[in-house]
C-alpha positions as CSV (number, residue, x, y, z in Angstrom):
1,M,-42.5,29.4,4.6
2,K,-38.8,29.6,5.0
3,V,-37.0,26.8,3.2
4,T,-34.0,25.6,5.2
5,S,-31.5,23.0,4.2
6,E,-32.8,20.7,6.9
7,Y,-36.3,21.0,5.5
8,V,-35.1,20.1,2.0
9,T,-33.2,17.1,3.3
10,S,-36.2,16.0,5.3
11,Q,-38.4,16.2,2.2
12,I,-35.9,14.2,0.1
13,V,-35.8,11.5,2.8
14,F,-39.6,11.5,3.1
15,I,-40.1,11.2,-0.7
16,G,-37.6,8.3,-0.8
17,Y,-39.5,6.7,2.1
18,T,-42.8,7.0,0.4
19,A,-41.5,5.4,-2.7
20,F,-40.0,2.7,-0.5
21,V,-43.4,1.9,1.1
22,S,-45.0,1.4,-2.3
23,T,-42.3,-0.9,-3.7
24,N,-40.5,-2.3,-0.6
25,T,-40.0,-6.1,-1.0
26,H,-39.7,-6.3,2.8
27,D,-43.4,-5.7,3.0
28,A,-44.2,-8.0,0.1
29,S,-44.2,-11.8,0.0
30,G,-41.1,-12.4,-2.0
31,P,-37.4,-12.9,-1.3
32,V,-34.9,-10.2,-1.1
33,F,-31.2,-10.3,-2.2
34,V,-29.4,-7.6,-0.2
35,A,-26.9,-9.6,1.8
36,D,-24.0,-9.7,-0.7
37,N,-23.7,-13.3,0.1
38,C,-25.6,-16.3,-1.2
39,A,-25.7,-18.2,2.2
40,L,-27.0,-15.1,4.0
41,D,-29.6,-14.5,1.3
42,F,-30.8,-18.1,1.9
43,I,-31.0,-17.4,5.7
44,N,-32.9,-14.2,4.8
45,T,-35.7,-16.2,3.1
46,E,-37.5,-15.6,6.5
47,Y,-37.3,-12.0,7.7
48,G,-39.0,-9.3,9.7
49,E,-41.0,-9.3,12.9
50,G,-44.7,-8.7,13.7
51,A,-46.6,-7.2,10.8
52,R,-43.4,-7.2,8.7
53,H,-42.7,-10.9,9.0
54,C,-42.3,-12.7,5.7
55,E,-41.8,-16.4,5.0
56,C,-40.6,-17.0,1.4
57,L,-40.3,-20.8,1.5
58,V,-43.8,-22.2,1.8
59,D,-43.7,-25.3,-0.4
60,D,-41.3,-27.3,-2.6
61,D,-41.9,-25.1,-5.7
62,S,-41.0,-21.9,-3.8
63,V,-37.6,-23.4,-2.9
64,V,-37.0,-24.1,-6.6
65,D,-38.1,-20.6,-7.5
66,W,-35.7,-19.1,-4.9
67,L,-32.8,-21.2,-6.3
68,K,-33.5,-19.9,-9.7
69,Q,-33.7,-16.3,-8.6
70,A,-30.4,-16.7,-6.7
71,G,-28.7,-17.9,-9.9
72,L,-28.1,-21.4,-8.4
73,L,-30.3,-23.3,-10.8
74,S,-30.1,-22.8,-14.6
75,Q,-32.9,-25.2,-15.4
76,A,-35.6,-26.2,-13.0
77,P,-36.5,-29.9,-12.6
78,G,-39.8,-31.1,-14.2
79,K,-41.2,-31.5,-10.7
80,A,-39.8,-30.3,-7.4
81,P,-38.6,-33.3,-5.4
82,D,-40.6,-34.3,-2.4
83,G,-39.1,-33.2,0.9
84,L,-37.3,-30.2,-0.6
85,L,-39.1,-27.7,1.6
86,A,-38.5,-29.7,4.8
87,L,-34.8,-30.1,4.0
88,A,-34.5,-26.4,3.0
89,L,-36.1,-25.2,6.3
90,E,-33.9,-27.6,8.3
91,M,-30.7,-26.3,6.6
92,R,-31.8,-22.7,7.0
93,E,-32.2,-23.1,10.7
94,A,-28.9,-24.9,11.0
95,G,-27.2,-22.2,8.9
96,K,-28.7,-19.4,11.0
97,A,-27.5,-21.2,14.2
98,M,-24.0,-21.9,12.9
99,V,-23.5,-18.3,11.7
100,K,-24.7,-16.9,15.1
101,A,-22.5,-19.4,17.0
102,A,-19.4,-18.9,14.9
103,K,-19.5,-15.1,15.3
104,T,-18.9,-15.7,19.0
105,G,-16.4,-18.5,18.6
106,Q,-18.8,-21.3,19.4
107,R,-20.0,-24.5,17.8
108,A,-23.4,-25.4,16.4
109,D,-24.7,-28.6,14.8
110,A,-23.5,-28.9,11.2
111,D,-25.0,-32.4,10.5
112,V,-27.6,-31.3,8.0
113,V,-25.2,-29.2,6.0
114,N,-22.7,-32.1,5.9
115,R,-25.5,-34.5,4.9
116,V,-26.4,-32.2,1.9
117,L,-22.7,-31.9,1.0
118,T,-22.3,-35.6,0.9
119,L,-25.5,-36.7,-0.7
120,G,-25.8,-33.8,-3.1
121,N,-22.1,-33.8,-4.1
122,P,-21.9,-33.3,-7.9
123,T,-20.3,-35.9,-10.1
124,R,-17.4,-35.0,-12.2
125,E,-16.9,-36.2,-15.8
126,L,-14.1,-35.7,-18.3
127,Q,-15.6,-34.6,-21.6
128,W,-14.2,-33.6,-25.0
129,D,-15.1,-30.1,-26.1
130,G,-15.1,-29.9,-29.8
131,E,-15.1,-26.1,-29.9
132,T,-11.8,-25.8,-27.9
133,A,-10.5,-29.2,-29.1
134,S,-9.6,-30.1,-25.5
135,Y,-10.9,-32.1,-22.6
136,Q,-13.0,-30.3,-20.0
137,M,-14.0,-31.2,-16.5
138,V,-17.8,-31.1,-16.2
139,R,-19.6,-31.1,-12.8
140,R,-23.1,-32.4,-12.8
141,R,-25.7,-32.0,-10.0
142,D,-28.6,-34.4,-9.7
143,T,-31.4,-31.8,-9.5
144,T,-34.1,-34.5,-9.3
145,H,-33.3,-34.9,-5.6
146,A,-33.5,-32.4,-2.8
147,F,-29.9,-32.9,-1.7
148,G,-28.6,-32.1,-5.2
149,L,-30.7,-29.0,-5.5
150,L,-29.5,-27.6,-2.2
151,E,-25.9,-28.5,-2.5
152,P,-24.8,-25.1,-3.8
153,V,-26.4,-23.5,-0.7
154,A,-24.6,-25.8,1.6
155,D,-21.4,-25.0,-0.3
156,A,-22.1,-21.3,0.1
157,L,-22.5,-21.8,3.9
158,V,-19.2,-23.6,4.0
159,N,-17.4,-20.8,2.2
160,L,-19.1,-18.2,4.5
161,L,-18.1,-20.0,7.7
162,T,-14.6,-20.8,6.6
163,T,-13.4,-17.8,4.6
164,A,-15.5,-14.7,5.5
165,Q,-14.7,-12.2,8.3
166,L,-17.7,-13.1,10.5
167,D,-17.5,-9.8,12.4
168,L,-18.6,-8.2,9.1
169,V,-21.7,-10.3,9.1
170,R,-24.4,-8.1,10.6
171,Q,-28.1,-7.7,11.1
172,C,-29.8,-4.6,9.8
173,E,-30.4,-1.9,12.4
174,G,-33.9,-1.1,11.1
175,D,-36.8,-1.6,13.5
176,D,-38.4,-5.0,13.0
177,C,-35.9,-5.9,10.3
178,T,-34.0,-9.2,10.8
179,L,-32.1,-9.3,7.5
180,L,-28.5,-10.2,7.6
181,F,-25.8,-8.9,5.3
182,H,-22.0,-9.2,4.7
183,D,-20.6,-5.7,5.0
184,L,-18.2,-5.4,2.0
185,T,-18.0,-1.6,2.1
186,K,-14.6,0.0,2.3
187,S,-15.3,1.7,5.5
188,H,-17.1,-1.4,7.0
189,R,-19.8,1.0,8.5
190,R,-22.8,-0.4,6.7
191,R,-25.9,-0.4,9.0
192,W,-28.9,-1.2,6.9
193,C,-30.1,-4.0,4.7
194,S,-30.7,-1.3,2.1
195,M,-30.2,2.4,2.2
196,A,-33.3,2.8,0.0
197,A,-35.4,0.7,2.4
198,C,-34.6,0.6,6.1
199,G,-32.0,3.4,5.9
200,N,-34.6,5.9,4.6
201,R,-37.3,4.5,7.0
202,M,-35.1,5.0,10.0
203,K,-34.0,8.5,8.8
204,V,-37.7,9.5,8.6
205,A,-38.3,8.2,12.0
206,A,-35.4,10.1,13.5
207,F,-36.4,13.3,11.7
208,R,-40.0,13.0,13.1
209,S,-38.6,12.4,16.6
210,R,-36.4,15.5,16.4
211,Q,-39.4,17.5,15.2
212,K,-41.5,16.3,18.2
213,A,-38.7,17.1,20.6
214,G,-38.3,20.6,19.1
């Protein structure tokens, strides 16, 4: 068999895709962190369509687990507060709607986000730090309540909606992939949630399509 550069490239892509299938978190039941933005990663706790659909927030404890994985919770509460899941799902839908609306210069309901910001607002205390021999401002969140736990997510949504270039917030172009990301590449030409995941998958599909056509 004659080995062409196109054949070698196709095999590299196929091998990458095979590895992706066996380890791809999109096909698993856990969260993914590919958005380069905390608020978008939170919205991405539900992703995919059809057989690739995944819901990461299924109970109060799963919300706590996501907050820990996202680096928003250094120490988990002894017990996840009641109503945490319901509030998280409500805020996720609101966040999704606000991002979509804001990208087209429109308004969406921000009531739940404002409620979390108000009721989960950290207290500030002036404390003496013996190591530095100076006073330090310390922020404390009440992580025994759902509002306190989700306040950093609400704050991330505020930062996204008020400071980010929303035209660089995009959805992965992969088939059946609904993951959002903030394109921070220099060229601003990012197309996939992950090159190792949907990027390879779509390259394999395109290669097979060209082979059939040929």
